[in-house]
DRENVEX-366741 format. One record per atom (N, C-alpha, C): residue number from 1; y, x, z. Coordinates in nm, 3 decimals, padded with zeros to 5 digits. Example, Ala and Ser with C-alpha at 12.3 -4.5 7.8 and 13.67 -1.06 7.14 Angstrom:
<sites>
> num,v,u,w
> 1,-00.569,01.319,00.780
> 1,-00.450,01.230,00.780
> 1,-00.330,01.320,00.780
> 2,-00.225,01.285,00.708
> 2,-00.106,01.367,00.714
> 2,00.003,01.290,00.787
</sites>
This chain:
<sites>
> num,v,u,w
> 1,01.016,02.611,09.585
> 1,00.975,02.744,09.562
> 1,00.922,02.812,09.671
> 2,00.794,02.915,09.717
> 2,00.771,02.960,09.818
> 2,00.813,03.104,09.745
> 3,00.857,03.168,09.881
> 3,00.931,03.314,09.855
> 3,00.827,03.389,09.885
> 4,00.803,03.458,09.808
> 4,00.659,03.540,09.856
> 4,00.699,03.693,09.748
> 5,00.697,03.812,09.814
> 5,00.746,03.960,09.753
> 5,00.593,03.994,09.642
> 6,00.590,03.969,09.521
> 6,00.505,04.020,09.423
> 6,00.475,04.165,09.411
> 7,00.572,04.232,09.495
> 7,00.553,04.429,09.474
> 7,00.579,04.448,09.312
> 8,00.652,04.352,09.224
> 8,00.722,04.429,09.150
> 8,00.882,04.323,09.104
> 9,00.942,04.454,09.066
> 9,01.061,04.371,09.087
> 9,01.123,04.267,08.976
> 10,01.056,04.322,08.873
> 10,01.033,04.193,08.705
> 10,00.978,04.078,08.743
> 11,00.857,04.104,08.829
> 11,00.790,03.979,08.870
> 11,00.870,03.884,08.937
> 12,00.953,03.956,09.043
> 12,01.020,03.893,09.155
> 12,01.170,03.797,09.056
> 13,01.189,03.900,08.965
> 13,01.315,03.846,08.897
> 13,01.248,03.719,08.827
> 14,01.177,03.730,08.739
> 14,01.127,03.623,08.678
> 14,01.134,03.464,08.769
> 15,01.074,03.528,08.884
> 15,01.053,03.386,08.962
> 15,01.181,03.363,09.043
> 16,01.293,03.445,09.077
> 16,01.421,03.407,09.149
> 16,01.476,03.320,09.006
> 17,01.478,03.404,08.902
> 17,01.600,03.336,08.803
> 17,01.558,03.207,08.747
> 18,01.394,03.147,08.794
> 18,01.387,03.015,08.759
> 18,01.324,02.976,08.587
> 19,01.320,03.122,08.553
> 19,01.269,03.127,08.402
> 19,01.159,03.012,08.373
> 20,01.131,02.974,08.284
> 20,01.018,02.890,08.249
> 20,00.942,02.922,08.126
> 21,00.835,02.866,08.131
> 21,00.760,02.912,07.981
> 21,00.808,02.849,07.853
> 22,00.796,02.976,07.809
> 22,00.893,02.938,07.662
> 22,00.995,02.988,07.643
> 23,01.090,03.047,07.788
> 23,01.198,03.103,07.787
> 23,01.184,03.229,07.769
> 24,01.299,03.263,07.681
> 24,01.328,03.405,07.620
> 24,01.381,03.464,07.724
> 25,01.345,03.604,07.780
> 25,01.410,03.702,07.854
> 25,01.470,03.761,07.815
> 26,01.576,03.820,07.896
> 26,01.632,03.945,07.846
> 26,01.571,04.061,07.787
> 27,01.667,04.137,07.712
> 27,01.591,04.261,07.647
> 27,01.578,04.381,07.762
> 28,01.557,04.470,07.704
> 28,01.506,04.599,07.847
> 28,01.639,04.602,07.887
> 29,01.740,04.657,07.794
> 29,01.846,04.754,07.835
> 29,01.946,04.626,07.888
> 30,01.907,04.477,07.868
> 30,01.971,04.398,07.937
> 30,01.926,04.358,08.107
> 31,01.779,04.396,08.085
> 31,01.712,04.395,08.229
> 31,01.782,04.519,08.341
> 32,01.770,04.653,08.271
> 32,01.817,04.736,08.280
> 32,01.955,04.747,08.355
> 33,02.054,04.705,08.330
> 33,02.190,04.675,08.359
> 33,02.192,04.544,08.453
> 34,02.132,04.498,08.468
> 34,02.113,04.357,08.613
> 34,02.113,04.400,08.687
> 35,02.211,04.387,08.807
> 35,02.231,04.404,08.872
> 35,02.172,04.312,09.010
> 36,02.106,04.252,08.945
> 36,01.957,04.167,09.046
> 36,01.846,04.229,09.028
> 37,01.829,04.266,08.922
> 37,01.716,04.356,08.879
> 37,01.694,04.496,08.961
> 38,01.799,04.575,08.914
> 38,01.831,04.677,09.017
> 38,01.711,04.783,09.024
> 39,01.652,04.794,08.847
> 39,01.576,04.935,08.834
> 39,01.603,04.972,08.699
> 40,01.546,05.099,08.698
> 40,01.614,05.212,08.531
> 40,01.516,05.097,08.404
> 41,01.578,05.163,08.349
> 41,01.496,05.131,08.193
> 41,01.297,05.172,08.181
> 42,01.288,05.325,08.232
> 42,01.155,05.332,08.260
> 42,01.073,05.253,08.375
> 43,01.110,05.141,08.430
> 43,01.067,05.074,08.575
> 43,01.029,04.934,08.474
> 44,01.190,04.933,08.417
> 44,01.147,04.773,08.337
> 44,01.009,04.793,08.273
> 45,01.034,04.924,08.173
> 45,00.941,04.907,08.021
> 45,00.806,04.928,08.182
> 46,00.758,04.970,08.270
> 46,00.621,05.003,08.296
> 46,00.590,04.857,08.375
> 47,00.722,04.801,08.474
> 47,00.659,04.646,08.504
> 47,00.657,04.538,08.397
> 48,00.727,04.541,08.249
> 48,00.697,04.440,08.148
> 48,00.557,04.500,08.126
> 49,00.522,04.612,08.060
> 49,00.412,04.601,08.045
> 49,00.251,04.522,08.157
> 50,00.306,04.551,08.236
> 50,00.234,04.506,08.372
> 50,00.210,04.334,08.356
> 51,00.300,04.284,08.324
> 51,00.325,04.131,08.308
> 51,00.242,04.147,08.222
> 52,00.313,04.161,08.109
> 52,00.184,04.178,07.931
> 52,00.075,04.133,07.954
> 53,00.026,04.278,08.014
> 53,-00.161,04.291,08.036
> 53,-00.205,04.171,08.135
> 54,-00.115,04.095,08.238
> 54,-00.155,03.978,08.265
> 54,-00.119,03.898,08.227
> 55,-00.089,03.866,08.088
> 55,-00.051,03.751,08.029
> 55,00.016,03.661,08.079
> 56,00.120,03.755,08.128
> 56,00.232,03.636,08.178
> 56,00.377,03.664,08.075
> 57,00.386,03.714,07.992
> 57,00.484,03.744,07.880
> 57,00.418,03.773,07.764
> 58,00.479,03.725,07.661
> 58,00.429,03.780,07.553
> 58,00.559,03.872,07.449
> 59,00.523,03.958,07.412
> 59,00.645,04.090,07.382
> 59,00.607,04.070,07.220
> 60,00.699,04.067,07.134
> 60,00.731,04.073,06.974
> 60,00.829,04.114,06.944
> 61,00.869,04.200,06.850
> 61,00.989,04.260,06.791
> 61,01.068,04.211,06.760
> 62,01.000,04.108,06.686
> 62,01.115,03.988,06.620
> 62,01.173,03.909,06.672
> 63,01.096,03.836,06.808
> 63,01.152,03.723,06.904
> 63,01.138,03.752,07.042
> 64,01.083,03.854,07.073
> 64,01.160,03.963,07.184
> 64,01.059,03.915,07.281
> 65,01.056,03.895,07.446
> 65,01.011,03.873,07.531
> 65,01.010,03.737,07.562
> 66,00.892,03.676,07.555
> 66,00.905,03.565,07.634
> 66,00.808,03.492,07.730
> 67,00.869,03.406,07.827
> 67,00.708,03.383,07.958
> 67,00.694,03.265,07.927
> 68,00.521,03.315,07.907
> 68,00.395,03.256,07.860
> 68,00.352,03.115,07.993
> 69,00.256,02.997,07.958
> 69,00.209,02.961,08.051
> 69,00.159,03.001,08.135
> 70,00.130,02.982,08.253
> 70,00.021,03.078,08.320
> 70,-00.134,03.071,08.297
> 71,-00.196,03.173,08.307
> 71,-00.335,03.181,08.276
> 71,-00.387,03.275,08.386
> 72,-00.522,03.251,08.417
> 72,-00.583,03.316,08.540
> 72,-00.654,03.464,08.396
> 73,-00.692,03.420,08.320
> 73,-00.788,03.496,08.217
> 73,-00.804,03.652,08.199
> 74,-00.636,03.657,08.121
> 74,-00.626,03.807,08.135
> 74,-00.670,03.885,08.258
> 75,-00.605,03.867,08.390
> 75,-00.601,03.889,08.479
> 75,-00.764,03.946,08.574
> 76,-00.883,03.840,08.554
> 76,-00.952,03.830,08.576
> 76,-01.053,03.927,08.485
> 77,-01.032,03.902,08.385
> 77,-01.119,03.952,08.240
> 77,-01.098,04.102,08.271
> 78,-01.004,04.179,08.277
> 78,-00.939,04.297,08.268
> 78,-01.027,04.345,08.402
> 79,-01.046,04.311,08.523
> 79,-01.119,04.350,08.660
> 79,-01.239,04.338,08.628
> 80,-01.286,04.252,08.531
> 80,-01.465,04.228,08.532
> 80,-01.485,04.357,08.450
> 81,-01.423,04.360,08.308
> 81,-01.489,04.454,08.259
> 81,-01.489,04.594,08.287
> 82,-01.388,04.562,08.345
> 82,-01.377,04.758,08.403
> 82,-01.487,04.771,08.522
> 83,-01.526,04.648,08.572
> 83,-01.638,04.684,08.674
> 83,-01.763,04.708,08.620
> 84,-01.781,04.589,08.495
> 84,-01.893,04.613,08.397
> 84,-01.920,04.755,08.370
> 85,-01.816,04.788,08.306
> 85,-01.838,04.954,08.256
> 85,-01.875,05.078,08.380
> 86,-01.850,05.031,08.456
> 86,-01.875,05.076,08.578
> 86,-02.045,05.089,08.644
> 87,-02.058,04.969,08.599
> 87,-02.233,04.924,08.666
> 87,-02.188,04.783,08.626
> 88,-02.345,04.781,08.481
> 88,-02.395,04.649,08.438
> 88,-02.425,04.540,08.570
> 89,-02.497,04.572,08.649
> 89,-02.607,04.500,08.721
> 89,-02.459,04.378,08.813
> 90,-02.341,04.395,08.803
> 90,-02.213,04.329,08.842
> 90,-02.221,04.214,08.772
> 91,-02.267,04.232,08.613
> 91,-02.230,04.097,08.550
> 91,-02.354,03.985,08.574
> 92,-02.497,04.038,08.666
> 92,-02.538,03.913,08.695
> 92,-02.469,03.897,08.835
> 93,-02.415,03.947,08.856
> 93,-02.358,03.884,09.030
> 93,-02.233,03.810,09.007
> 94,-02.156,03.833,08.899
> 94,-02.070,03.740,08.836
> 94,-02.135,03.640,08.733
> 95,-02.227,03.643,08.680
> 95,-02.280,03.521,08.676
> 95,-02.329,03.473,08.733
> 96,-02.392,03.459,08.841
> 96,-02.445,03.366,08.941
> 96,-02.328,03.258,09.071
> 97,-02.245,03.350,09.048
> 97,-02.113,03.278,09.058
> 97,-02.042,03.182,08.940
> 98,-02.070,03.237,08.851
> 98,-02.029,03.146,08.712
> 98,-02.134,02.976,08.735
> 99,-02.247,03.003,08.766
> 99,-02.347,02.896,08.761
> 99,-02.341,02.786,08.857
> 100,-02.257,02.853,08.982
> 100,-02.219,02.819,09.109
> 100,-02.114,02.740,09.081
> 101,-02.030,02.760,09.019
> 101,-01.859,02.691,08.969
> 101,-01.882,02.578,08.906
> 102,-01.996,02.640,08.766
> 102,-02.013,02.493,08.661
> 102,-02.057,02.389,08.758
> 103,-02.196,02.413,08.826
> 103,-02.231,02.310,08.883
> 103,-02.123,02.252,08.978
> 104,-02.040,02.275,09.024
> 104,-01.974,02.247,09.135
> 104,-01.883,02.168,09.095
> 105,-01.836,02.216,08.924
> 105,-01.710,02.142,08.866
> 105,-01.760,02.051,08.792
> 106,-01.896,02.034,08.756
> 106,-01.948,01.909,08.642
> 106,-01.927,01.809,08.623
> 107,-01.967,01.739,08.762
> 107,-01.946,01.590,08.700
> 107,-01.796,01.577,08.689
> 108,-01.686,01.683,08.745
> 108,-01.547,01.637,08.703
> 108,-01.506,01.658,08.552
> 109,-01.638,01.784,08.483
> 109,-01.586,01.824,08.410
> 109,-01.621,01.705,08.259
> 110,-01.734,01.675,08.327
> 110,-01.836,01.543,08.198
> 110,-01.721,01.424,08.224
> 111,-01.677,01.373,08.299
> 111,-01.585,01.294,08.336
> 111,-01.480,01.315,08.267
> 112,-01.433,01.418,08.158
> 112,-01.303,01.466,08.178
> 112,-01.303,01.454,08.019
> 113,-01.468,01.486,07.978
> 113,-01.473,01.506,07.831
> 113,-01.444,01.386,07.743
> 114,-01.357,01.401,07.613
> 114,-01.323,01.297,07.497
> 114,-01.431,01.301,07.382
> 115,-01.383,01.228,07.289
> 115,-01.468,01.212,07.147
> 115,-01.438,01.345,07.101
> 116,-01.364,01.388,07.091
> 116,-01.359,01.523,06.969
> 116,-01.399,01.653,07.056
> 117,-01.415,01.670,07.183
> 117,-01.509,01.743,07.278
> 117,-01.634,01.693,07.274
> 118,-01.681,01.602,07.227
> 118,-01.823,01.585,07.231
> 118,-01.897,01.602,07.107
> 119,-01.787,01.605,07.002
> 119,-01.794,01.611,06.843
> 119,-01.819,01.750,06.875
> 120,-01.736,01.811,06.925
> 120,-01.762,02.017,06.909
> 120,-01.849,02.023,06.978
> 121,-01.915,02.020,07.066
> 121,-02.032,02.053,07.122
> 121,-02.149,01.997,07.041
> 122,-02.155,01.913,06.949
> 122,-02.252,01.885,06.842
> 122,-02.253,01.984,06.722
> 123,-02.095,02.019,06.681
> 123,-02.092,02.115,06.593
> 123,-02.174,02.249,06.647
> 124,-02.109,02.279,06.769
> 124,-02.186,02.414,06.820
> 124,-02.330,02.407,06.810
> 125,-02.410,02.325,06.842
> 125,-02.563,02.294,06.833
> 125,-02.603,02.283,06.698
> 126,-02.521,02.219,06.616
> 126,-02.576,02.246,06.446
> 126,-02.519,02.420,06.419
> 127,-02.420,02.466,06.460
> 127,-02.401,02.598,06.368
> 127,-02.501,02.675,06.484
> 128,-02.527,02.657,06.538
> 128,-02.635,02.754,06.640
> 128,-02.754,02.764,06.557
> 129,-02.788,02.646,06.557
> 129,-02.956,02.597,06.470
> 129,-02.940,02.644,06.318
> 130,-02.805,02.659,06.246
> 130,-02.802,02.731,06.135
> 130,-02.837,02.850,06.149
> 131,-02.771,02.932,06.220
> 131,-02.804,03.077,06.222
> 131,-02.940,03.096,06.284
> 132,-02.996,03.036,06.358
> 132,-03.138,03.063,06.411
> 132,-03.227,03.074,06.343
> 133,-03.193,02.986,06.217
> 133,-03.259,02.914,06.131
> 133,-03.272,03.029,06.001
> 134,-03.145,03.083,06.032
> 134,-03.132,03.166,05.868
> 134,-03.216,03.329,05.856
> 135,-03.202,03.366,05.756
> 135,-03.307,03.513,05.696
> 135,-03.209,03.620,05.721
> 136,-03.160,03.736,05.743
> 136,-03.225,03.727,05.857
> 136,-03.139,03.622,06.012
> 137,-03.216,03.594,06.073
> 137,-03.126,03.518,06.224
> 137,-03.017,03.599,06.285
> 138,-02.926,03.488,06.323
> 138,-02.747,03.556,06.400
> 138,-02.789,03.492,06.509
> 139,-02.738,03.557,06.608
> 139,-02.772,03.518,06.766
> 139,-02.605,03.400,06.760
> 140,-02.622,03.332,06.808
> 140,-02.483,03.207,06.800
> 140,-02.436,03.245,06.975
> 141,-02.361,03.344,06.944
> 141,-02.306,03.384,07.046
> 141,-02.130,03.297,07.097
> 142,-02.085,03.285,06.947
> 142,-01.967,03.245,06.967
> 142,-01.986,03.060,06.994
> 143,-02.133,03.031,06.947
> 143,-02.152,02.878,06.985
> 143,-02.172,02.812,07.136
> 144,-02.217,02.937,07.216
> 144,-02.300,02.979,07.285
> 144,-02.141,02.925,07.433
> 145,-02.076,03.014,07.408
> 145,-01.927,03.028,07.466
> 145,-01.873,02.892,07.473
> 146,-01.839,02.822,07.335
> 146,-01.754,02.725,07.290
> 146,-01.826,02.566,07.370
> 147,-01.973,02.530,07.338
> 147,-02.048,02.484,07.405
> 147,-02.047,02.455,07.566
> 148,-01.998,02.532,07.647
> 148,-02.001,02.559,07.756
> 148,-01.889,02.533,07.795
> 149,-01.801,02.582,07.726
> 149,-01.620,02.592,07.783
> 149,-01.574,02.470,07.722
> 150,-01.650,02.376,07.649
> 150,-01.606,02.253,07.640
> 150,-01.581,02.100,07.718
> 151,-01.688,02.179,07.828
> 151,-01.712,02.066,07.913
> 151,-01.615,02.106,07.988
> 152,-01.545,02.165,08.027
> 152,-01.447,02.213,08.102
> 152,-01.327,02.239,08.123
> 153,-01.256,02.209,07.973
> 153,-01.117,02.291,07.909
> 153,-01.057,02.185,07.962
> 154,-01.070,02.062,07.974
> 154,-00.955,01.963,07.975
> 154,-00.927,01.955,08.171
> 155,-00.965,02.051,08.195
> 155,-00.940,02.038,08.392
> 155,-00.822,02.092,08.414
> 156,-00.774,02.043,08.453
> 156,-00.617,02.102,08.514
> 156,-00.634,02.156,08.629
> 157,-00.692,02.266,08.620
> 157,-00.730,02.395,08.713
> 157,-00.710,02.553,08.658
> 158,-00.645,02.587,08.657
> 158,-00.640,02.777,08.564
> 158,-00.735,02.825,08.610
> 159,-00.798,02.801,08.733
> 159,-00.857,02.940,08.827
> 159,-00.967,02.935,08.788
> 160,-01.052,02.768,08.773
> 160,-01.136,02.741,08.702
> 160,-01.169,02.784,08.586
> 161,-01.108,02.752,08.476
> 161,-01.080,02.776,08.357
> 161,-01.117,02.926,08.294
> 162,-01.010,02.991,08.423
> 162,-00.977,03.160,08.389
> 162,-01.095,03.223,08.409
> 163,-01.173,03.189,08.538
> 163,-01.325,03.236,08.575
> 163,-01.437,03.200,08.461
> 164,-01.424,03.092,08.409
> 164,-01.510,03.098,08.298
> 164,-01.499,03.113,08.186
> 165,-01.375,03.137,08.177
> 165,-01.293,03.204,08.015
> 165,-01.370,03.360,08.039
> 166,-01.364,03.418,08.195
> 166,-01.374,03.543,08.160
> 166,-01.527,03.620,08.165
> 167,-01.607,03.520,08.211
> 167,-01.763,03.535,08.222
> 167,-01.801,03.526,08.094
> 168,-01.758,03.406,07.988
> 168,-01.753,03.425,07.815
> 168,-01.736,03.555,07.800
> 169,-01.573,03.623,07.766
> 169,-01.568,03.737,07.691
> 169,-01.619,03.852,07.763
> 170,-01.704,03.847,07.868
> 170,-01.795,03.963,07.918
> 170,-01.909,03.972,07.833
> 171,-01.971,03.819,07.898
> 171,-02.094,03.784,07.771
> 171,-02.092,03.833,07.676
> 172,-01.930,03.810,07.583
> 172,-01.985,03.843,07.458
> 172,-01.950,04.010,07.416
> 173,-01.947,04.053,07.531
> 173,-01.952,04.167,07.523
> 173,-02.071,04.248,07.560
> 174,-02.065,04.195,07.632
> 174,-02.213,04.299,07.673
> 174,-02.378,04.220,07.613
> 175,-02.415,04.099,07.570
> 175,-02.517,04.052,07.562
> 175,-02.549,04.101,07.410
> 176,-02.474,04.069,07.311
> 176,-02.514,04.118,07.186
> 176,-02.560,04.243,07.174
> 177,-02.542,04.327,07.257
> 177,-02.618,04.492,07.303
> 177,-02.732,04.445,07.315
> 178,-02.803,04.341,07.365
> 178,-02.927,04.388,07.426
> 178,-03.025,04.306,07.340
> 179,-03.130,04.318,07.395
> 179,-03.257,04.265,07.299
> 179,-03.312,04.156,07.329
> 180,-03.263,04.028,07.281
> 180,-03.284,03.896,07.312
> 180,-03.422,03.812,07.256
> 181,-03.497,03.779,07.291
> 181,-03.623,03.715,07.188
> 181,-03.594,03.603,07.150
> 182,-03.642,03.563,07.013
> 182,-03.638,03.445,06.957
> 182,-03.657,03.308,07.033
> 183,-03.748,03.335,07.097
> 183,-03.841,03.182,07.171
> 183,-03.722,03.142,07.216
> 184,-03.655,03.238,07.331
> 184,-03.584,03.249,07.455
> 184,-03.471,03.159,07.376
> 185,-03.423,03.246,07.257
> 185,-03.264,03.171,07.200
> 185,-03.328,02.988,07.173
> 186,-03.438,02.982,07.089
> 186,-03.447,02.837,07.038
> 186,-03.500,02.784,07.202
> 187,-03.539,02.810,07.305
> 187,-03.527,02.700,07.438
> 187,-03.415,02.701,07.485
> 188,-03.244,02.806,07.463
> 188,-03.175,02.735,07.533
> 188,-03.109,02.650,07.427
> 189,-03.076,02.708,07.294
> 189,-03.055,02.578,07.219
> 189,-03.123,02.432,07.225
> 190,-03.239,02.468,07.267
> 190,-03.331,02.293,07.291
> 190,-03.255,02.235,07.432
> 191,-03.229,02.300,07.552
> 191,-03.154,02.249,07.645
> 191,-02.980,02.196,07.625
> 192,-02.973,02.283,07.521
> 192,-02.820,02.239,07.505
> 192,-02.803,02.083,07.450
> 193,-02.891,02.039,07.375
> 193,-02.928,01.944,07.311
> 193,-02.962,01.833,07.394
> 194,-03.032,01.904,07.484
> 194,-03.067,01.779,07.595
> 194,-02.983,01.727,07.679
> 195,-02.873,01.856,07.729
> 195,-02.814,01.837,07.811
> 195,-02.663,01.758,07.702
> 196,-02.685,01.748,07.579
> 196,-02.565,01.677,07.564
> 196,-02.613,01.524,07.518
> 197,-02.697,01.522,07.500
> 197,-02.768,01.414,07.475
> 197,-02.788,01.333,07.683
> 198,-02.765,01.345,07.786
> 198,-02.728,01.320,07.891
> 198,-02.591,01.291,07.908
> 199,-02.511,01.405,07.877
> 199,-02.351,01.370,07.847
> 199,-02.354,01.243,07.798
> 200,-02.384,01.213,07.652
> 200,-02.355,01.111,07.597
> 200,-02.409,00.977,07.647
> 201,-02.472,00.987,07.733
> 201,-02.560,00.873,07.831
> 201,-02.532,00.850,07.929
> 202,-02.401,00.926,07.936
> 202,-02.349,00.907,08.086
> 202,-02.452,00.941,08.192
> 203,-02.560,01.021,08.172
> 203,-02.622,01.053,08.250
> 203,-02.592,01.201,08.312
> 204,-02.473,01.194,08.361
> 204,-02.446,01.338,08.445
> 204,-02.510,01.430,08.520
> 205,-02.584,01.334,08.657
> 205,-02.711,01.405,08.713
> 205,-02.823,01.478,08.627
> 206,-02.833,01.394,08.587
> 206,-02.956,01.435,08.421
> 206,-02.916,01.575,08.353
> 207,-02.795,01.589,08.321
> 207,-02.721,01.683,08.239
> 207,-02.684,01.779,08.337
> 208,-02.641,01.743,08.432
> 208,-02.639,01.908,08.559
> 208,-02.808,01.970,08.619
> 209,-02.872,01.890,08.609
> 209,-02.997,01.943,08.629
> 209,-03.031,01.976,08.522
> 210,-03.035,01.963,08.390
> 210,-03.098,02.048,08.229
> 210,-02.993,02.163,08.258
> 211,-02.891,02.152,08.292
> 211,-02.758,02.272,08.296
> 211,-02.846,02.386,08.405
> 212,-02.900,02.377,08.502
> 212,-02.935,02.462,08.657
> 212,-03.071,02.510,08.544
> 213,-03.154,02.430,08.514
> 213,-03.241,02.466,08.446
> 213,-03.241,02.586,08.349
> 214,-03.125,02.533,08.246
> 214,-03.077,02.599,08.145
> 214,-03.049,02.759,08.223
> 215,-02.954,02.724,08.337
> 215,-02.946,02.911,08.398
> 215,-03.044,02.998,08.428
> 216,-03.166,02.913,08.451
> 216,-03.237,02.991,08.525
> 216,-03.353,03.087,08.394
> 217,-03.316,03.021,08.295
> 217,-03.374,03.069,08.190
> 217,-03.260,03.226,08.102
> 218,-03.144,03.193,08.148
> 218,-02.981,03.321,08.142
> 218,-03.092,03.410,08.227
> 219,-03.116,03.385,08.364
> 219,-03.124,03.433,08.458
> 219,-03.245,03.565,08.406
> 220,-03.359,03.475,08.384
> 220,-03.487,03.538,08.368
> 220,-03.567,03.491,08.219
> 221,-03.523,03.556,08.092
> 221,-03.507,03.539,07.954
> 221,-03.680,03.506,07.947
> 222,-03.767,03.573,08.008
> 222,-03.879,03.622,07.996
> 222,-03.951,03.460,07.999
> 223,-03.878,03.440,08.150
> 223,-03.983,03.322,08.236
> 223,-04.073,03.243,08.182
> 224,-04.022,03.178,08.058
> 224,-04.066,03.057,07.957
> 224,-04.168,03.086,07.889
> 225,-04.200,03.252,07.874
> 225,-04.277,03.297,07.775
> 225,-04.435,03.337,07.875
> 226,-04.405,03.403,07.976
> 226,-04.498,03.446,08.069
> 226,-04.550,03.378,08.214
> 227,-04.428,03.271,08.235
> 227,-04.440,03.191,08.345
> 227,-04.453,03.256,08.458
> 228,-04.360,03.360,08.456
> 228,-04.304,03.437,08.603
> 228,-04.180,03.490,08.568
> 229,-04.087,03.440,08.745
> 229,-03.982,03.515,08.718
> 229,-03.925,03.684,08.748
> 230,-03.861,03.773,08.673
> 230,-03.871,03.921,08.701
> 230,-03.813,03.935,08.812
> 231,-03.768,03.839,08.881
> 231,-03.658,03.871,09.003
> 231,-03.560,03.980,09.012
> 232,-03.479,03.921,08.903
> 232,-03.368,04.040,08.906
> 232,-03.240,03.944,08.990
</sites>
């Protein structure tokens, strides 16, 4: 175990006491009276809330406080949404990071896919097409998220998955409020079908190239209609 001062007595305490995910932590009153922690009740509550927001602990009235499996998502999500609330253009910056990250882990992700993952991606495409063919049409936002995350869910890297999950949380928060052309949506899901076909054929290089082409649609949603990039 590496000795690192996290700047929070409560978080340091969790590490020092050797708690593991699923373990029930002492109550607030017990923590405030613990000489190893050495902080008062108000400080315990304050630092416990920080841990909760970071997704490190789960607090429930009946079962108490339990340590959670580590996830990077809550911390990066909160920071990202705060940044977007101040300046929406930062979404494209983070989106560019997401593209490079997925491309870098593409082959590893594809190689980890199992039959149930492939079937889930197929269901995403079917559900998306149903929404696009409905009257009125519905934007398949959740299907879009699930399709892409399916490729990387089995990677044993919480930081990769955390960054990608935070991107899609932000996408869901901002994209439904913006106008998206129907032809653009159809093109996106046509690409998804081609990507999945290539993955099923074990043509991961081909699937990666289709993914990269698909992200250009995401960055320049009108380019396939007018033949020009918007340059954003």
